[in-house]
C-alpha distance (Angstrom), angle and dihedral (degrees) to the residues before:
residue distance angle dihedral
M1 . . .
K2 3.81 . .
L3 3.78 109.3 .
E4 3.78 127.1 -162.7
V5 3.81 111.9 -125.7
L6 3.80 120.8 -176.1
S7 3.79 113.0 -159.6
R8 3.78 137.2 -175.1
Q9 3.80 122.1 -168.3
P10 3.81 125.1 -159.5
A11 3.78 119.3 -110.9
G12 3.82 92.4 -116.9
T13 3.77 133.6 27.6
A14 3.78 110.9 -31.8
R15 3.78 122.9 -123.6
P16 3.81 110.5 -100.8
T17 3.82 95.3 -111.6
P18 3.82 116.7 65.9
L19 3.80 124.5 -151.7
L20 3.80 124.0 -126.7
F21 3.81 117.2 -164.2
V22 3.83 121.0 -157.7
H23 3.81 118.8 -163.0
G24 3.78 128.3 -142.5
A25 3.79 134.9 -119.9
W26 3.81 117.8 -47.8
H27 3.84 91.0 11.8
G28 3.80 137.5 91.8
A29 3.79 139.4 -159.1
W30 3.80 87.4 -72.0
C31 3.84 91.0 79.9
W32 3.82 90.4 65.1
A33 3.80 93.7 42.5
E34 3.80 91.5 60.6
H35 3.81 93.7 73.8
F36 3.78 117.1 -27.7
L37 3.80 104.3 63.2
D38 3.80 94.6 54.3
D39 3.79 92.5 40.1
F40 3.81 94.4 53.9
A41 3.80 92.6 41.7
A42 3.81 88.2 55.3
Q43 3.81 87.1 57.1
G44 3.80 92.3 54.4
Y45 3.80 102.0 -93.1
A46 3.77 126.7 130.0
A47 3.80 97.1 -130.4
H48 3.80 123.4 -162.8
A49 3.81 132.4 178.3
L50 3.79 124.0 -172.5
S51 3.76 129.3 -157.1
L52 3.79 106.8 -134.3
R53 3.79 116.3 -125.2
G54 3.79 110.5 -70.3
H55 3.80 91.9 22.6
G56 3.78 134.5 98.6
G57 3.80 110.7 -26.1
S58 3.81 95.5 -18.6
E59 3.78 124.4 112.0
G60 3.79 121.8 -109.4
R61 3.79 103.1 68.7
A62 3.82 92.2 130.2
R63 3.81 91.5 57.7
L64 3.79 97.1 38.9
R65 3.80 92.8 114.2
W66 3.81 90.5 60.7
T67 3.80 97.5 44.3
R68 3.81 118.4 119.0
L69 3.78 131.6 -155.8
A70 3.80 88.0 -108.5
D71 3.81 88.4 61.7
Y72 3.79 90.4 53.9
V73 3.80 90.5 48.7
A74 3.80 88.2 53.2
D75 3.82 88.9 53.1
V76 3.80 90.9 54.4
A77 3.80 91.0 47.5
E78 3.80 91.3 50.5
V79 3.80 94.4 51.6
A80 3.82 94.0 41.3
A81 3.81 90.6 52.6
Q82 3.80 90.0 58.2
L83 3.81 93.7 56.5
P84 3.83 120.1 95.1
A85 3.82 92.2 -117.0
P86 3.81 136.9 12.2
P87 3.82 105.6 -77.0
V88 3.75 135.0 -136.8
V89 3.80 100.3 -107.2
I90 3.80 116.9 -142.0
G91 3.80 120.7 -169.1
H92 3.79 132.7 -174.0
S93 3.82 123.1 -157.1
M94 3.84 106.9 -44.8
G95 3.79 85.5 9.1
G96 3.79 86.3 61.0
A97 3.81 89.9 58.1
I98 3.80 89.2 48.7
V99 3.80 91.4 50.5
Q100 3.80 91.5 49.5
L101 3.81 90.9 51.5
Y102 3.80 91.4 45.6
L103 3.80 91.4 51.9
E104 3.80 91.3 55.7
T105 3.80 89.6 73.4
H106 3.82 106.4 17.9
A107 3.81 129.7 71.0
V108 3.81 114.0 -136.2
P109 3.82 133.0 158.3
A110 3.81 93.9 -109.7
G111 3.78 146.6 -31.1
I112 3.79 134.2 -136.3
L113 3.81 124.8 -155.3
L114 3.81 120.3 -159.5
A115 3.82 116.1 -168.5
A116 3.79 85.9 -29.1
V117 3.78 131.5 -176.1
P118 3.82 104.6 -95.0
P119 3.82 120.2 -118.9
A120 3.81 85.7 -110.9
G121 3.81 90.0 62.4
V122 3.79 135.1 -130.7
L123 3.81 102.7 -59.2
S124 3.80 94.0 112.8
T125 3.80 91.5 46.4
T126 3.82 90.5 48.4
L127 3.80 92.8 51.7
R128 3.82 91.0 49.9
L129 3.80 91.6 49.8
A130 3.80 92.8 46.9
A131 3.81 90.7 51.5
R132 3.82 94.0 48.0
H133 3.81 97.3 40.9
P134 3.82 110.5 22.1
W135 3.84 94.7 160.4
E136 3.79 93.8 50.8
F137 3.81 90.6 44.5
L138 3.81 90.1 52.4
Q139 3.80 89.1 53.2
V140 3.80 89.9 50.9
N141 3.79 91.6 57.5
V142 3.80 96.3 40.7
R143 3.81 94.7 47.5
W144 3.83 98.6 32.6
S145 3.78 85.6 -129.6
L146 3.80 128.8 122.9
Y147 3.80 93.7 -160.9
P148 3.84 95.8 93.4
L149 3.81 88.8 69.5
I150 3.83 92.3 63.2
Q151 3.81 101.3 21.7
T152 3.82 96.5 124.5
P153 3.81 132.3 45.0
A154 3.81 88.4 -115.6
L155 3.81 91.9 56.3
A156 3.80 90.4 45.1
R157 3.80 91.2 52.8
E158 3.81 91.3 49.5
A159 3.80 91.4 51.2
F160 3.78 102.9 37.5
F161 3.81 115.3 11.7
S162 3.78 141.1 56.6
A163 3.80 125.3 -130.0
A164 3.80 88.1 -102.4
L165 3.81 93.3 71.1
P166 3.84 109.2 92.2
D167 3.80 117.5 -113.4
E168 3.80 92.7 -118.1
R169 3.81 91.0 58.0
V170 3.81 90.9 48.5
R171 3.81 89.8 52.5
A172 3.80 92.1 47.0
Y173 3.80 92.9 50.3
H174 3.79 92.9 42.6
A175 3.80 89.7 55.9
Q176 3.82 88.3 61.9
L177 3.80 96.5 48.4
Q178 3.80 118.6 103.1
D179 3.77 143.6 179.3
E180 3.81 121.4 -65.4
S181 3.79 133.6 -145.3
F182 3.79 113.5 -86.7
L183 3.82 90.6 -155.8
A184 3.81 90.7 53.6
F185 3.80 86.8 53.5
L186 3.81 89.7 53.0
D187 3.81 89.2 49.8
M188 3.80 89.7 54.3
L189 3.79 89.8 46.1
A190 3.80 96.9 53.9
F191 3.80 119.1 -43.6
N192 3.82 104.9 74.7
L193 3.78 110.8 19.7
P194 3.82 121.6 165.9
R195 3.80 117.8 -97.9
S196 3.76 102.4 -143.1
A197 3.81 95.0 -167.4
R198 3.81 89.2 67.7
V199 3.80 94.3 57.1
K200 3.81 113.3 94.3
A201 3.81 101.8 168.5
P202 3.82 118.0 99.1
L203 3.79 111.5 -103.1
L204 3.79 134.6 -153.3
V205 3.81 110.8 -154.2
L206 3.82 117.8 -159.2
G207 3.77 132.9 176.4
G208 3.78 144.6 165.7
A209 3.78 120.5 -107.8
A210 3.83 89.3 -144.9
D211 3.82 95.6 46.8
T212 3.81 112.8 131.9
V213 3.83 95.1 -173.4
F214 3.80 98.8 57.5
L215 3.77 111.8 15.6
P216 3.81 122.8 -140.9
N217 3.80 92.4 -102.8
E218 3.82 89.3 54.7
I219 3.80 91.8 50.4
E220 3.80 88.7 49.6
A221 3.82 90.1 50.6
T222 3.80 89.2 53.6
A223 3.79 90.4 52.6
R224 3.81 91.9 49.2
A225 3.80 90.4 51.8
Y226 3.81 87.8 60.2
G227 3.78 96.9 41.8
T228 3.79 96.6 -108.5
Q229 3.81 141.0 96.3
A230 3.78 125.5 -101.2
R231 3.78 121.6 -122.7
L232 3.80 112.8 -143.3
F233 3.80 125.7 -163.1
P234 3.82 116.2 -143.8
N235 3.82 117.7 -119.7
M236 3.82 92.1 3.2
A237 3.80 120.8 132.2
H238 3.80 130.8 -154.7
D239 3.82 103.5 -70.4
M240 3.78 95.3 66.7
M241 3.82 93.8 171.0
L242 3.82 91.9 57.3
E243 3.78 102.8 33.2
P244 3.82 124.4 102.7
G245 3.78 104.2 -89.9
W246 3.80 94.6 37.1
Q247 3.82 86.7 136.5
S248 3.82 90.3 69.4
V249 3.80 90.2 53.1
A250 3.80 92.1 50.1
E251 3.81 91.9 46.8
T252 3.81 91.6 50.8
M253 3.79 89.4 51.3
R254 3.82 93.0 48.7
K255 3.80 92.8 48.2
W256 3.81 91.1 51.3
L257 3.81 91.2 48.3
N258 3.81 91.7 48.3
E259 3.79 90.8 51.3
R260 3.80 86.7 59.3
G261 3.78 94.8 45.9
L262 3.78 92.6 -110.2
């Protein structure tokens, strides 16, 4: 499986620990390339973002419907194994679930979760979406396709972005969104939930106070599952790497990494 990996290298000698960014549902490596890859490279990190199979420029689009979370975890393991040292793995949303599953069986210096799927799964999120958008949710189940939930810029803004993000940016990001695996959704609903007790790496858990996908109390529950405290950003919605104020998120991440000598 050929996987797209976008990389940025620092101008000088790179820090010894690379960073590996894992995107969420409907996205690709492009969401990290907008701001984060260049920003972290400027701070001395070798920064890499993969597009999971069936996403972005990676192979596997034809079989996306049948892809499981375990397949995505295998993609992360494949890319991480090619790096010169075990990376800090950073996951957003569904990518956060993938990172949690990856950390159950792989030793890395640290992990960072941004607006991540909670260990308890996405049942609460699913019920909220079904109540707000019953017609779109019916289409999801009839077509085995998650695209109806984000098929318009307006739906994408509701899911991912705050009112502070200009309309033209919402349209530009929406144009890069795509379908997501229905089976991966079922895994996040019940069939392959993270087992937090198996994760030994230190975790930083971040969330947006204005997120409508995973609410602040759900982000806080994720942090408690890993014996830490969540850090919430006021007025920030789900796509923390693209939202106005993304710089504060990146700075919080860098400070936490520096505190650990990474």
